[in-house]
C-alpha positions in Angstrom: 0.0 0.0 0.0 1.3 3.4 -1.0 2.0 6.2 1.5 -0.3 8.9 0.0 0.6 11.7 2.3 -1.6 14.3 0.7 -4.8 12.3 1.2 -3.8 11.1 4.7 -2.9 14.6 6.0 -6.2 16.2 4.7 -8.2 13.3 6.2 -6.7 13.7 9.7 -6.7 17.5 9.7 -10.4 17.4 8.9 -10.9 14.9 11.7 -9.1 17.0 14.2 -11.1 20.1 13.1 -14.3 18.3 14.0 -13.3 16.3 17.1 -11.1 19.0 18.7 -8.6 16.7 20.5 -6.4 19.7 21.4 -9.1 21.5 23.4 -7.8 22.7 26.8 -10.2 22.5 29.7 -9.9 25.3 32.3 -10.3 24.1 35.9 -9.8 20.4 35.3 -8.5 19.2 38.7 -8.2 15.6 37.6 -5.1 16.2 35.6 -1.9 18.3 36.0 -1.9 21.4 33.7 0.8 22.2 31.2 0.9 25.5 29.4 3.2 25.5 26.4 3.7 28.8 24.5 5.3 29.9 21.3 5.8 33.5 20.2 2.7 34.2 18.2 3.5 35.1 14.6 3.3 38.5 12.9 1.0 37.7 9.9 3.1 39.1 7.1 2.0 39.2 3.5 4.7 36.7 2.6 3.1 34.0 4.8 5.0 31.4 6.9 8.7 30.8 6.1 10.6 27.8 7.3 11.9 29.8 10.3 8.4 29.6 11.9 8.0 25.8 11.9 11.2 25.2 13.8 10.0 26.6 17.2 6.4 25.8 16.5 7.1 22.1 15.7 9.4 21.7 18.7 6.8 22.9 21.2 4.1 20.9 19.3 6.2 17.8 19.9 6.6 18.7 23.6 2.9 19.4 24.1 1.8 16.3 22.3 4.0 14.1 24.5 2.6 16.0 27.6 -0.9 15.1 26.5 0.0 11.5 26.2 1.6 11.7 29.7 -1.8 12.7 31.0 -1.5 16.5 31.3 -4.3 19.0 30.6 -2.4 20.9 27.9 -2.9 24.5 26.8 -1.1 25.1 23.5 -2.6 28.2 22.0 -2.1 30.3 18.9 -2.8 33.9 17.9 -1.6 36.8 15.7 0.5 39.8 16.6 -1.0 41.8 13.8 -0.5 45.6 14.5 2.7 47.3 13.4 4.7 48.9 10.7 5.2 46.1 8.1 1.5 45.7 7.5 1.0 49.5 7.4 3.9 49.9 4.9 2.6 47.1 2.7 -0.9 48.7 2.8 0.6 52.1 1.8 2.6 50.6 -1.0 -0.3 48.5 -2.4 -3.2 51.0 -1.6 -5.1 48.5 0.5 -6.4 49.3 4.1 -4.2 47.7 6.8 -7.3 46.0 8.3 -8.0 44.3 5.0 -4.4 43.3 4.6 -4.3 41.9 8.1 -7.4 39.7 7.7 -6.1 38.3 4.4 -2.7 37.5 6.0 -4.3 35.9 9.1 -6.4 33.7 6.8 -3.3 32.6 4.9 -1.3 31.9 8.1 -4.2 30.0 9.5 -4.3 27.8 6.4 -0.5 27.1 6.6 -0.5 26.4 10.3 -3.4 23.9 10.0 -1.7 22.3 7.1 1.3 21.5 9.3 -0.9 19.6 11.7 -0.1 21.6 14.8 -2.1 20.8 18.0 -3.2 24.3 18.7 -6.5 25.0 20.6 -7.9 27.1 17.8 -11.0 28.1 19.9 -8.6 30.3 21.9 -7.1 32.1 18.9 -6.5 35.9 19.5 -5.8 38.8 17.1 -4.2 41.9 18.6 -6.1 44.1 16.1 -9.5 42.9 17.3 -11.1 45.7 19.4 -12.3 43.1 21.9 -8.6 42.2 22.4 -7.1 45.7 22.4 -9.8 46.9 24.7 -7.8 45.1 27.4 -4.4 46.4 26.1 -5.9 49.9 26.5 -7.2 49.0 30.0 -3.7 47.9 31.1 -2.3 51.2 29.8 -4.9 53.2 31.8 -3.9 51.3 34.9 -0.2 52.2 34.2 -1.3 55.8 33.7 -3.4 55.9 36.9 -0.4 54.5 38.9 2.0 57.1 37.6 3.9 54.6 35.4 2.9 56.3 32.1 3.9 59.9 31.5 4.5 62.3 28.7 7.8 64.2 28.2 9.8 66.0 25.6 13.0 64.2 24.9 15.5 63.4 22.1 14.2 60.3 20.4 15.3 58.0 17.6 13.5 59.0 14.4 13.3 56.6 11.4 13.6 58.7 8.3 11.7 56.2 6.2 9.0 54.8 8.6 8.6 58.4 9.9 8.1 57.4 13.5 9.9 57.2 16.8 11.8 54.0 17.6 12.7 52.6 21.1 16.5 52.2 21.7 15.9 48.5 21.3 14.6 48.9 17.8 17.7 50.7 16.5 20.3 48.2 15.3 23.8 49.4 14.2 22.4 52.9 13.6 19.5 51.9 11.4 15.9 51.0 11.8 15.6 47.2 12.6 12.4 47.1 10.5 13.3 48.8 7.3 17.1 49.4 7.5 16.8 53.2 7.0 18.9 55.8 8.7 17.8 56.8 12.2 18.4 60.4 13.4 17.8 62.2 16.7 14.8 64.5 17.1 13.2 66.4 20.0 9.6 65.0 20.4 6.8 64.8 23.0 6.5 61.1 23.8 4.5 58.8 26.1 6.9 56.8 28.3 6.5 53.8 30.6 8.5 53.7 33.8 10.1 50.3 33.3 13.0 51.6 35.2 10.9 51.4 38.4 11.0 47.6 38.0 14.7 47.4 37.1 15.8 45.7 40.3 13.0 43.2 40.3 13.6 42.4 36.6 17.2 41.4 37.4 16.7 39.8 40.8 13.7 37.6 39.9 15.7 36.0 37.0 17.4 33.8 39.6 14.2 31.9 40.3 13.5 31.2 36.6 14.4 28.2 34.4 15.7 30.4 31.5 18.7 29.4 29.4 21.8 31.2 30.7 22.4 33.3 27.7 18.9 34.8 28.0 19.5 35.7 31.6 22.9 37.3 30.8 21.4 39.4 27.9 18.6 40.7 30.1 21.0 41.5 33.0 23.4 43.3 30.6 20.6 45.3 29.0 19.3 46.4 32.4 22.9 47.1 33.3 22.8 47.5 37.1 26.0 48.8 38.7 26.9 50.2 42.1 29.1 53.3 42.1 29.5 56.8 43.4 27.8 60.0 42.4 30.5 62.7 42.6 29.7 66.5 42.7 32.1 68.9 41.0 32.1 72.7 41.6 32.2 75.0 38.6 32.8 78.7 38.0 29.3 78.9 36.4 27.5 79.0 39.7 26.2 75.4 39.2 27.5 72.2 40.5 27.8 69.2 38.1 27.3 65.6 39.0 29.0 62.5 37.6 28.2 58.9 38.1 31.3 56.5 38.2 32.0 52.9 39.2 35.7 53.8 39.5 35.9 56.6 42.1 39.4 55.3 42.8 40.6 57.1 39.5 39.5 60.6 40.6 43.2 61.6 41.0 43.6 60.7 37.3 40.7 62.9 36.0 42.0 65.6 33.7 38.9 66.9 31.9 35.1 66.7 31.9 32.7 66.0 29.0 29.0 67.1 28.8 26.3 65.8 26.5 25.2 68.1 23.6 21.6 67.9 24.9 22.4 68.8 28.5 20.1 71.6 29.8 23.1 73.3 31.5 24.5 74.3 28.1 21.5 76.5 27.4 21.7 78.0 30.9 25.4 78.8 30.4 24.9 80.1 26.9 25.8 83.7 27.6 29.0 82.8 29.6 30.4 80.4 27.0 32.8 82.5 24.8 32.5 80.2 21.7 28.7 79.5 21.9 28.2 79.7 18.1 30.7 76.8 17.7 28.9 74.8 20.5 25.5 75.4 18.9 26.8 74.2 15.5 28.1 71.0 17.2 24.8 70.4 18.9 23.0 70.6 15.6 25.4 68.0 14.1 25.0 65.7 17.0 21.2 65.8 16.7 21.5 64.2 13.3 23.1 61.1 14.7 21.5 58.1 16.4 22.7 56.9 19.8 24.4 54.0 18.2 26.3 56.2 15.8 27.4 58.4 18.7 28.4 55.4 20.9 29.3 52.1 19.2 30.2 53.5 15.8 31.9 56.6 17.0 35.6 55.8 16.4 36.7 59.3 15.6 36.2 61.4 18.7 34.9 64.9 18.2 34.1 67.7 20.5 34.3 71.4 21.3 35.9 72.9 24.4 33.6 75.2 26.4 35.6 78.4 26.6 35.1 80.1 29.9 33.9 77.0 31.8 36.1 75.6 34.6 35.4 72.6 36.8 37.1 71.9 40.1 38.4 68.3 40.8 37.1 67.8 44.4 39.9 65.5 45.4 42.9 67.5 44.0 41.4 71.0 43.9 42.8 71.3 40.3 41.0 73.1 37.5 39.7 71.0 34.7 38.5 72.0 31.2 35.0 70.9 30.0 34.1 69.8 26.5 30.9 69.0 24.7 31.1 65.7 22.9 28.4 63.5 21.3 29.8 60.2 22.7 28.2 61.3 26.0 24.4 60.5 25.9 22.0 62.5 28.0 19.9 59.4 28.6 22.7 57.6 30.4 24.0 58.5 33.9 23.9 62.2 34.4 24.8 63.3 30.9 28.3 64.4 32.2 31.4 62.2 32.5 34.9 62.6 33.9 37.8 61.9 31.6 40.4 59.5 33.0 42.7 59.1 29.9 45.3 57.0 31.7 42.9 54.1 32.1 40.2 54.3 29.5 41.1 54.0 25.8 38.2 56.2 24.7 39.3 58.9 27.1 42.9 58.4 26.0 42.0 58.9 22.4 40.1 62.0 23.3 42.9 63.4 25.4 45.5 62.8 22.7 43.3 64.5 20.1 42.8 67.7 22.2 46.3 67.7 23.9 45.0 67.0 27.4 47.1 65.7 30.3 47.3 61.9 30.8 48.0 60.9 34.4 48.8 57.3 35.5 47.0 56.4 38.7 46.9 52.6 38.3 50.4 51.0 38.0 51.1 48.4 35.3 51.3 50.0 31.8 52.8 52.8 29.7 50.1 55.5 29.5 52.2 57.5 27.0 51.4 54.8 24.4 47.9 53.7 25.3 45.5 53.6 28.2 46.3 50.9 30.8 43.2 48.8 31.7 44.0 46.4 34.5 42.8 42.8 34.0 41.7 42.5 37.6 41.3 44.6 40.8 44.7 43.6 42.2 46.6 46.4 40.4 48.3 49.0 42.7 47.3 52.7 42.9 50.0 55.4 42.3 49.9 59.2 42.0 46.7 59.1 44.1 47.5 60.7 47.5 46.1 58.6 50.4 45.2 55.7 48.0 48.9 55.1 47.0 49.9 51.5 47.6 46.4 50.2 47.8 45.0 47.7 45.4 42.1 48.8 43.1 39.8 46.6 45.2 40.8 48.4 48.3 40.9 51.9 46.7 37.3 51.9 45.4 35.5 51.7 48.8 38.2 53.9 50.4 37.6 56.7 47.9 33.8 56.2 48.1 33.9 56.5 51.9 36.1 59.6 51.7 33.8 61.3 49.1 30.7 60.7 51.3 32.6 62.0 54.4 33.7 65.1 52.6 30.1 65.8 51.4 30.8 65.8 47.6 30.0 62.1 47.0 27.2 59.6 47.7 26.8 55.9 46.9 24.4 55.3 44.0 23.0 52.3 42.1 22.7 53.0 38.4 21.1 51.3 35.5 21.6 51.3 31.7 17.9 50.6 31.2 15.9 53.6 30.1 12.2 54.2 30.3 10.2 52.6 27.4 9.3 55.0 24.6 5.7 53.9 24.1 4.1 56.2 21.5 4.3 55.9 17.7 3.3 58.5 15.1 1.6 55.9 12.9 -1.9 54.7 12.2 -1.9 50.9 12.5 -1.7 50.5 16.3 -3.9 50.7 19.4 -5.2 54.2 20.1 -4.0 55.6 23.4 -7.1 56.1 25.5 -6.3 59.6 26.9 -7.6 63.1 26.1 -5.8 66.4 26.7 -7.8 69.1 28.4 -6.5 72.7 28.7 -8.0 72.8 32.2 -7.4 69.3 33.5 -4.3 68.2 31.5 -4.1 64.6 30.4 -7.2 62.6 31.5 -8.0 58.9 31.1 -11.2 58.1 29.2 -13.8 56.2 31.3 -13.1 52.4 31.3 -16.7 51.9 30.3 -15.8 53.7 26.9 -13.3 51.0 26.1 -12.4 49.9 23.5 -11.5 53.2 22.0 -11.8 51.9 18.5 -9.2 52.9 15.8 -11.2 55.0 13.4 -11.2 54.3 9.6 -9.2 57.0 7.9 -8.9 58.0 4.2 -5.2 58.4 4.4 -3.1 56.3 6.8 0.3 57.4 5.3 2.7 58.9 7.8 2.8 62.7 7.8 5.8 64.8 7.0 5.4 66.9 10.2 5.9 63.8 12.3 2.3 63.7 13.6 0.1 60.6 13.4 -2.3 60.3 10.5 -5.1 60.4 13.2 -4.2 64.0 13.9 -5.9 65.0 10.6 -9.2 63.5 11.8 -10.6 66.5 13.6 -14.0 65.0 14.2 -12.4 62.2 16.0 -9.7 64.2 17.7 -12.0 66.9 19.1 -14.0 65.6 22.1 -15.0 66.5 25.6 -13.1 66.1 28.9 -14.4 63.3 31.1 -13.5 65.4 34.2 -14.9 68.9 33.5 -16.9 68.5 30.3 -14.9 71.1 28.6 -13.3 70.8 25.1 -10.5 68.3 24.8 -8.4 66.6 22.2 -7.7 62.9 21.9 -4.1 61.6 21.9 -3.3 60.9 18.2 -0.2 58.7 18.7 -0.7 55.0 18.8 0.9 52.2 20.9 3.9 50.3 19.6 3.6 46.8 18.3 5.1 45.5 21.6 1.9 46.5 23.5 -0.3 43.7 22.3 2.4 41.0 22.8 3.2 42.1 26.3 0.2 40.3 27.8 -1.2 37.9 25.1 -0.3 34.8 27.1 -2.9 35.9 29.7 -5.7 36.3 27.2 -5.2 32.8 25.9 -6.2 31.6 29.4 -9.6 33.2 29.1 -10.1 34.6 25.5 -13.9 35.1 25.5 -14.2 37.0 28.8 -15.8 40.3 28.1 -15.8 41.5 31.8 -12.0 41.3 32.5 -8.8 40.6 30.7 -8.5 37.2 32.4 -10.8 35.7 35.0 -9.4 34.8 38.4 -10.2 31.1 38.1 -8.6 30.8 34.7 -5.4 32.7 35.6 -4.9 30.8 38.8 -5.4 27.5 37.0 -3.2 28.1 34.0 -0.5 30.6 35.2 2.4 30.8 34.9 3.3 29.6 31.4 5.2 26.4 32.0 7.4 26.5 28.9 7.9 29.4 26.5 10.1 29.1 23.4 11.1 32.1 21.3 13.9 33.8 19.4 17.0 35.3 21.0 16.3 38.5 19.1 13.3 39.1 21.5 15.3 38.8 24.7 15.7 42.6 25.3 12.4 43.6 23.7 9.3 41.5 24.0 10.6 39.3 26.8 11.6 42.2 29.0 8.5 44.3 28.2 6.1 41.4 29.0 7.9 40.6 32.3 7.5 44.3 33.2 3.8 44.4 32.4 3.2 41.1 34.2 4.9 42.4 37.4 2.7 45.5 37.3 -0.4 43.3 36.9 0.8 41.2 39.8 1.2 44.4 41.9 -2.4 45.5 41.2 -3.8 42.0 41.9 -4.7 40.9 38.4 -2.3 37.9 38.3 -1.1 35.6 41.1 2.5 35.0 40.0 5.3 37.6 39.9 6.7 36.1 36.7 4.8 35.2 33.5 7.1 32.3 32.3 8.6 29.5 34.4 10.9 28.3 31.6 12.3 30.0 28.5 14.2 28.3 25.7 15.4 29.6 22.4 16.1 28.2 18.9 18.7 28.8 16.2 18.0 30.3 12.8 17.6 28.3 9.6 19.9 29.5 6.9 19.4 29.2 3.1 21.9 28.4 0.3 24.2 31.3 -0.5 24.0 32.0 -4.3 27.2 34.0 -4.1 29.2 31.3 -2.3 32.7 30.8 -3.8 32.3 27.1 -3.6 29.7 27.3 -6.4 32.3 29.0 -8.8 34.3 26.9 -11.2 37.3 29.1 -11.8 39.6 31.1 -9.6 38.7 34.2 -11.5 35.0 33.7 -10.7 35.8 33.1 -7.0 37.9 36.2 -6.8 35.1 38.3 -8.4 32.6 37.0 -5.9 35.0 37.9 -3.0 35.5 41.4 -4.3 31.7 41.9 -4.8 30.3 40.3 -1.6 33.3 40.3 0.8 33.2 37.8 3.7 29.7 36.7 2.7 31.1 34.9 -0.3 33.0 32.5 2.0 29.8 31.3 3.7 27.9 28.4 2.0 24.7 29.3 3.9 23.3 32.7 4.8 20.1 34.2 6.3 17.2 33.7 3.9 16.0 36.7 2.0 13.9 37.5 -1.0 16.7 39.5 -2.6 19.0 36.4 -2.5 16.2 34.1 -3.8 16.9 31.5 -1.1 13.7 31.7 0.9 12.1 28.2 1.3 8.3 28.3 1.4 6.7 25.6 3.6 3.9 25.2 1.0 6.3 23.9 -1.6 7.9 21.4 0.8 4.5 20.1 2.0 3.3 19.8 -1.6 6.3 17.7 -2.6 6.9 15.6 0.5 4.0 16.2 3.0 3.7 18.0 6.3 5.0 15.1 8.4 8.2 15.1 6.3 8.5 18.8 6.9 7.9 18.4 10.6 10.4 15.5 10.9 13.1 17.3 8.9 12.8 20.6 10.7 13.4 18.7 14.0 16.2 16.5 12.6 18.1 19.4 11.0 20.5 19.8 13.9 21.0 21.1 17.5 17.8 23.1 18.2 19.6 26.0 19.9 22.1 26.4 17.0 21.9 27.8 13.5 21.2 25.1 10.9 21.4 25.1 7.0 18.4 24.0 4.9 19.1 21.1 2.6 16.7 19.8 0.0 18.6 16.5 -0.2 18.2 16.0 3.6 14.4 16.6 3.3 14.2 13.7 0.9 16.1 11.6 3.5 13.4 12.3 6.1 10.7 11.3 3.5 12.5 8.0 2.9 12.5 7.3 6.7 8.7 7.8 6.8 8.3 5.5 3.8 10.3 2.9 5.7 8.1 3.3 8.7 4.9 3.0 6.5 6.2 -0.2 4.8 6.7 -1.9 8.2 3.0 -2.7 8.1 3.8 -5.4 5.5 6.3 -7.1 7.7 4.6 -7.2 11.1 3.6 -10.5 12.9 0.3 -10.8 14.8 2.0 -11.0 18.3 0.5 -8.1 20.3 3.5 -8.0 22.7 6.9 -6.5 22.3 9.1 -9.2 20.8 12.0 -10.7 22.7 14.5 -9.9 20.0 13.5 -6.2 20.0 12.8 -5.9 23.8 16.0 -4.1 24.7 16.0 -1.9 21.6 12.4 -0.8 22.2 13.0 0.0 25.9 16.2 1.8 25.1 14.5 3.9 22.4 11.6 4.8 24.7 14.1 6.0 27.3 16.1 8.0 24.8 13.1 9.6 23.0 11.4 10.5 26.3 14.5 12.2 27.7 15.5 13.9 24.5 12.1 15.5 23.9 12.2 16.9 27.4 15.6 18.4 26.6 14.7 19.6 23.1 17.2 17.2 21.6 14.8 16.4 18.8 17.5 15.4 16.3 19.0 12.7 18.5 15.4 11.5 19.4 14.7 11.0 15.7 18.1 9.3 15.2 17.1 6.8 17.9 13.8 6.1 16.1 15.7 5.6 12.8 18.0 3.1 14.6 15.0 1.2 16.0 13.4 1.0 12.5 16.7 -0.4 11.2 16.5 -3.1 13.9 13.0 -4.0 12.9 14.1 -4.5 9.3 17.0 -6.6 10.4 15.2 -8.7 13.0 11.6 -8.6 12.1 8.9 -7.0 14.3 5.7 -7.9 16.2 2.5 -5.9 16.3 3.6 -4.9 19.9 6.9 -3.5 18.5 5.1 -1.4 15.9 2.6 -0.1 18.5 5.5 1.2 20.6 7.2 2.8 17.6 4.0 4.6 16.5 3.5 6.1 20.0 7.0 7.4 20.0 6.7 8.7 16.4 3.3 10.3 17.0 4.5 13.7 18.2 6.8 14.1 15.2 4.6 12.7 12.4 1.0 12.7 13.7 -0.9 12.3 10.4 0.9 9.2 9.2 0.9 7.6 12.6 -2.9 8.0 13.0 -3.4 6.4 9.6 -1.1 3.5 10.4 -2.8 3.2 13.9 -6.2 2.9 12.2 -5.0 0.5 9.4 -3.3 -1.8 11.9 -6.5 -2.1 14.1 -5.1 -0.3 17.1 -7.8 2.4 16.9 -10.5 -0.2 17.0 -8.8 -2.2 19.8 -8.3 0.8 22.1 -11.2 3.0 20.9 -9.0 6.1 20.6 -6.4 7.8 18.4 -2.7 7.1 19.0 -2.2 10.7 20.2 -4.7 9.9 23.0 -2.9 6.8 24.2 -0.6 6.9 27.3 3.0 7.7 26.6 5.0 4.4 26.7 7.1 3.8 29.8 10.3 1.8 29.9 11.8 -0.7 32.3 15.3 0.2 33.1 16.3 -3.5 33.5 15.0 -4.2 30.0 17.1 -1.4 28.4 20.1 -3.8 28.7 20.5 -6.4 26.0 20.0 -10.0 27.2 22.8 -11.1 24.9 26.0 -9.5 23.5 27.6 -10.3 20.1 31.4 -10.3 20.8 34.3 -10.2 18.4 36.8 -13.1 18.8 40.4 -12.5 18.0 43.5 -14.8 18.1 46.7 -12.9 18.6 44.8 -9.7 17.5 43.4 -11.2 14.3 39.6 -11.5 13.9 38.3 -15.0 13.7 34.6 -14.5 14.0 31.9 -13.5 16.6 30.0 -15.3 19.4 26.7 -14.5 21.0 26.8 -14.8 24.8 24.7 -13.6 27.7 25.3 -10.0 28.6 28.1 -9.4 31.1 29.4 -13.0 30.8 32.5 -13.9 32.7 35.8 -14.7 31.0 35.4 -18.5 31.4 32.0 -18.4 29.6 33.2 -16.2 26.7 36.4 -18.2 26.1 34.4 -21.5 26.1 32.1 -20.1 23.5 35.0 -18.7 21.4 36.8 -22.1 21.4 33.8 -23.6 19.7 34.4 -21.5 16.5 36.0 -23.6 13.7 38.5 -20.8 12.9 39.5 -20.5 16.5 40.0 -24.2 16.8 42.3 -24.2 13.8 44.3 -21.2 15.0 44.8 -22.6 18.5 45.7 -26.2 17.5 49.0 -27.1 19.0 49.0 -23.8 20.9 48.7 -22.8 24.5 46.6 -19.8 25.6 49.0 -17.7 27.6 46.8 -14.6 28.1 43.2 -13.6 27.6 42.2 -10.0 26.9 38.5 -9.4 27.6 36.5 -6.2 26.8 33.1 -6.9 28.3 30.3 -7.4 25.8 32.7 -6.2 23.0 35.6 -8.6 22.3 37.8 -11.3 23.5 41.5 -11.7 22.3 43.2 -15.0 22.9 47.0 -14.7 23.0 48.6 -18.0 22.1 52.0 -19.5 21.8 53.2 -22.9 20.5 52.9 -25.6 23.1 56.2 -27.0 24.5 
């Protein structure tokens, strides 16, 4: 019988659509709950790409096994559908974003169902549905009422193409992470969320979570908590200036000060700065650069000395010059830094450029050639007054204590984390449910008025003045104040795409509740998420934001856990073939041409998939050619789940051949319903291996074990009991084919249920050991044959069996065995010499 995957997969997908075997039951106390979560996809016009099935299939395998283990499983799906890509696509193709979104969701739904995922589709959410974003708006109102949402004018990252503000996390290497266009700095009035209020908890609570270590490290580094000293310097301007430093021990080596171009003191000192015109010109140039350009990319240090400004070093009493330079960012620390050129390379470069003194205060290098940065805190202090002779480790607290005693220093904990820029000057996002009244200021609209529905506009293109397209809708903008009844204007900025994804996991628990975002019974039953898998690229964005929102909801009594996710794992990217790889070129000239044109990329056989390279693999094509089960199996077999893997069409065919071999086992099976004696150890070993590997996301080695078991079945034959065990183990990976085989072999009729509804097979540890071992027999190191003996046989038994072999008898005739080398269960080597 032929394995007709197209017919089989449609048959079982239709069956699951009707019977709903993946339905999660809230409040079922007879079973343990398990909540498995994937990052819900952004429904782009291009549809699913092969990067989606890797994490989706992995968690589908995990949750299918959990159901078989008796858990009440919640494995939901939804769509994170607001945001720039849809809006940009709509603008380009002159179609309303709402129409584009619904078409895209329809296509994604088709593709996801085609892959046979065990989602509970009755719980599906869409962030653009007013009944969903009603609760996104409700959460924002609670943040506003608790003082965690505020509006301020600040320098922001402005994407010149998207024409909207970006959070720091959305600027990658100086360009917009969405469109790749230049990002510049602009002064803009923005809504902010005080995520910094939660900075300590966001770090400290990581210790209690089962997150992979690199996720924890990235979050800790992004939040960037450090303990240091805030040092106050006197100036001749009438104002003191404050600097935050973790290295108070180097104060004796401070030879200049640097202030950020945006610092408000510059405007205040304007009339006292002799070269103000030069300073103002420099400020304008700095405003055109992104934070990344000013920091990471800023190799060539620039700046302007503030003529007339003098700063007093509090520890030496010396006069220091002050410069304005764009490498100092107003958003970090105090916006002013002290220059210690002897021991910071950036400061050294700056000092050399402007001819400033360089003082060695930590012994160990030659500061005339480069800054000396000690490898540890055991280096010795020099040229530092009362600190001389101390180690750096001793000097830091000593200087901190001295600064506090003298009154010009205080201990301070600082964070790199900035408050979250929350508003966007675009159309396709959740409206912010606030109005601005001249008399009352910013006022929340009544909760009974939620959802504040996004109005339909004629033009949703971004405006050149930087305002949202909603600002042009005067009928919608002009309203009345809920407090005083006077005239008011609605906020026309919308929320960022991250808003809807910061709480979606809660809505899955109770998606049809129209009274609250999640009911108490549902939240207490399902929370927290037991296992969340997602991309490393979301570690400092979505993952951090959603933990912040969840902690806030915990504080106001909406949720009962302080963290949303108990466990977090991540997956590697799938790469496509590189069309510009030098290995594809035939001649040296062609190879050199590729290197000159594409640089280092030409040396890589596989690269990130992209339309421009023409190497994107569409799941539809793979499924049409080989079937969904082959796609699922291959995507799990492709390599270490956490690491990058390269797509191979040939390897896909290999996965299809394996499924064909599994299918053809039906023609070889005997009627014995029990596990056969000859396969007993192999079956129990495989059950143990596959069970443990799925729990550890080692899907590739689990599949390898299944392949080895099938090889054994072909070599030794198999019983109906052997095949039953294989099908249960294979079910999470290839559910369509397994259910068809389960039915054809009569198991469905026998047990009255689908394979996926059967208990997960257990293993007997004692049966994972082979009853017999096939051992190589050597005489003087030369192979003479093999013997089968009971496992762990003693030397006497093995030698007796070996001596029965004809070749051994011949080789030992007239000989004496002088030594026996036994490697248990592997080989025996008889060392013989002529008999005397």
